[in-house]
N, C-alpha and C positions, 0 to 999 in steps of 0.2 A: 369297137366289138370284135369277139375272138370267135377265131377258125375253132369248129369243133371239127373231130377227126370223130368217127364211130365208137371207141373207147371211148374217148371219154362224154358222148353223150350216154353213152349205157354209164357210167359210173356216176358221172350225176344223179341218172333216174334210180339208180338201186341205192344211192347215198340217201336218197326221200325215200323210201322203199316203197315206190310204186311199180304198177306194171304200167305196161305201154300202153292199156285204155286209158292207165288213170292218170298216165306220164299225163298225154297227149289232151287229155282234158284240158292241163294246169296249162299245156302251150297255146292252148287253140288249134288246133291242127286233127287232120283226120289219123287214127291210130293206125292207116298203113304207114305216114308220113316218119313215125318215131321208127316204127321199122323197117322201111330203107333207110334212115342215116344208119340207124346202129349196123347195116349189114355194109355198109356203103358204097348205097346205090345211085345216093343222091344226096347231096345236102340241103341245109335249111335255108329258106330263104332271109333275107335281114329282117323282117319282124320274129321268125322265129329266132332267131339269133338273138336279138333281144332277151323275147322269155325265156330264150336258156341260158342268157345270163343273170336273172332273174334269181332259176331256179339253181344255177352254180351258186349261187352266192346264197340264198337255204341254205342246201347244201353243206358248205363251208362254215356258215353258222351251227347250222345244228352240229354237222362233227362236234367242232369248239364246243356246243355246250355238254357233250356226251363227254369229251373228254374232262373236261374240267369239273364235272360229276364223277367221272373214274378217281379222278384225282385225291377229291374232300369226302373217299371212303373210309 
């Protein structure tokens, strides 16, 4: 499991094009949790880190897909 910094959490959320509210729904946490993580006030719990791992993988796939589309224009 990855240790997530505030900047990394924010980058994953933005790569998915999601608001804090939508991202919180994806992760199954309260919106205030995402806000406190992104401000560095708290760290995600182990279960949330598992969901962040999944979100990070999806963000990476999305970035690779977009990059592939751009190469084939």
